[in-house]
SELUMSE-98693 format. One line per 10 residues: number of its first residue (from 1); for each residue x, y, z of C-alpha. Coordinates in Angstrom, 1 decimal, padded with zeros to 4 digits. Layout:
BEGIN
NUM> X,Y,Z; ...;
//
This chain:
BEGIN
1> 054.8,105.8,169.7; 054.6,106.8,173.7; 054.9,110.1,175.0; 057.9,109.2,176.9; 059.6,108.2,173.6; 058.2,111.3,172.0; 059.9,113.3,174.5; 063.0,111.7,174.3; 063.3,112.0,170.6; 062.5,115.3,170.8;
11> 065.1,116.3,173.2; 067.4,114.2,171.5; 066.4,115.8,168.2; 066.7,119.6,169.8; 070.1,119.1,171.3; 071.8,118.0,168.1; 069.9,120.7,165.9; 071.8,123.1,168.7; 074.9,120.9,168.4; 074.9,121.7,164.6;
21> 074.6,125.2,165.3; 077.0,125.0,168.1; 079.5,124.0,164.9; 078.4,126.2,162.4; 078.8,129.4,165.2; 082.3,128.0,166.0; 082.8,128.2,162.2; 081.4,131.5,161.8; 083.9,132.7,164.1; 086.6,131.3,162.1;
31> 086.1,133.6,159.7; 087.7,137.6,159.8; 085.7,140.5,161.7; 085.2,143.6,159.4; 086.5,146.7,160.4; 082.6,147.7,161.6; 080.3,146.3,163.8; 078.6,144.4,161.2; 081.4,142.5,159.3; 081.5,139.2,157.0;
41> 081.1,136.6,159.8; 077.9,138.7,161.6; 074.9,137.0,159.0; 077.0,133.3,159.1; 077.1,134.0,163.4; 073.8,135.2,163.6; 072.0,132.4,161.7; 074.2,129.9,163.6; 073.1,131.2,166.6; 069.6,131.4,165.9;
51> 070.1,127.6,164.9; 071.3,126.6,168.1; 068.6,128.7,170.2; 065.9,126.9,168.1; 067.3,123.6,168.9; 067.4,124.7,172.7; 063.8,125.7,172.7; 062.6,122.6,170.8; 064.5,120.3,173.5; 063.1,123.1,176.3;
61> 059.8,122.5,175.5; 059.9,118.5,175.2; 061.5,118.7,178.5; 059.2,120.8,180.4; 056.2,118.4,178.5; 055.1,120.7,176.0; 055.9,118.6,172.9; 054.0,118.6,170.2; 051.0,115.9,169.6; 051.7,113.2,167.3;
71> 049.5,113.8,163.9; 050.2,110.1,162.3; 053.1,111.2,160.5; 052.1,109.9,157.0; 051.8,113.3,155.1; 054.7,114.4,156.7; 056.7,111.5,156.4; 055.9,112.2,152.2; 056.8,115.6,152.5; 059.9,115.0,154.0;
81> 061.0,112.4,151.6; 060.0,114.1,148.4; 060.7,117.7,149.4; 063.2,118.1,152.2; 065.7,115.2,151.7; 065.8,115.7,147.8; 066.7,119.6,148.4; 069.1,119.3,151.1; 070.9,117.1,149.2; 070.9,119.5,146.0;
91> 072.1,122.3,148.5; 075.0,120.5,149.4; 075.9,119.6,145.5; 075.4,123.3,144.8; 077.6,124.3,147.5; 080.4,122.0,146.4; 079.4,123.3,142.4; 080.0,126.8,143.9; 083.5,125.9,144.7; 084.3,124.4,141.6;
101> 082.2,126.5,138.9; 081.7,129.8,140.6; 078.0,131.1,141.5; 076.8,131.9,138.5; 077.3,128.7,136.3; 076.1,126.6,139.7; 072.9,128.4,140.3; 072.1,128.2,136.6; 072.9,124.0,137.3; 070.5,123.7,140.2;
111> 067.8,126.4,140.3; 066.2,124.3,137.7; 066.3,121.2,139.8; 065.4,122.9,142.7; 062.2,124.4,141.1; 061.4,120.7,140.0; 061.5,119.6,143.8; 059.2,122.3,144.9; 056.4,121.4,142.0; 057.4,123.2,139.1;
121> 056.3,121.6,135.7; 056.7,122.4,132.3; 060.0,123.9,130.4; 058.9,127.5,131.1; 058.8,126.8,134.8; 061.7,124.4,134.9; 064.2,126.4,132.4; 063.1,129.6,131.6; 061.9,131.3,135.6; 065.0,130.1,137.0;
131> 067.4,131.2,134.6; 065.5,134.7,134.4; 066.1,134.8,138.4; 069.6,133.8,138.1; 070.2,136.4,135.3; 068.5,138.9,137.6; 070.4,138.6,140.5; 073.4,138.4,138.6; 072.9,141.5,136.8; 071.8,143.0,140.5;
141> 074.6,142.1,142.5; 077.7,141.7,140.2; 076.9,144.0,137.5; 075.1,146.8,139.3; 076.8,146.5,142.8; 080.0,145.6,141.6; 080.3,142.2,143.8; 082.8,139.5,142.8; 081.1,136.3,142.3; 084.4,133.8,141.8;
151> 085.0,131.6,138.7; 085.5,128.5,140.9; 088.6,125.7,141.1; 087.8,124.0,137.9; 087.0,126.8,135.6; 090.4,128.3,137.0; 092.1,124.9,136.6; 090.3,124.6,132.9; 092.0,128.1,132.0; 088.5,129.6,131.3;
161> 088.7,132.2,133.7;
//
């Protein structure tokens, strides 16, 4: 790949990331503001803003000729195909599941899959540890702190809530 093509790809990638961050930032500002300085939309707006700034930084580096050198890409491509893309797909499925069955059940379903994607092997690493982690988070956030975790539309329709 020639340096000019690499530069154009990085500029386009950075602008695409900044655009996604902009859409997320717009969506974050659709969340009602709280009564305090830090409210329900603060963290989503912060993350979306940082995503936009990161994308603009990638584009600016490439624009000024500071693009990252090409390294061959074979190992990077393997990691992208074996780890990143499956993790993104599972994360999107987890978001849908969260709305359908609630946080607890969705986490119990996808946590072992995430552990498997990131290299866990054996039943203890794929079942026991993710379930313990979800159970601990459940106890901390929902029992100890009293936060509501929702039940999901599917659970409500089935009359199980």
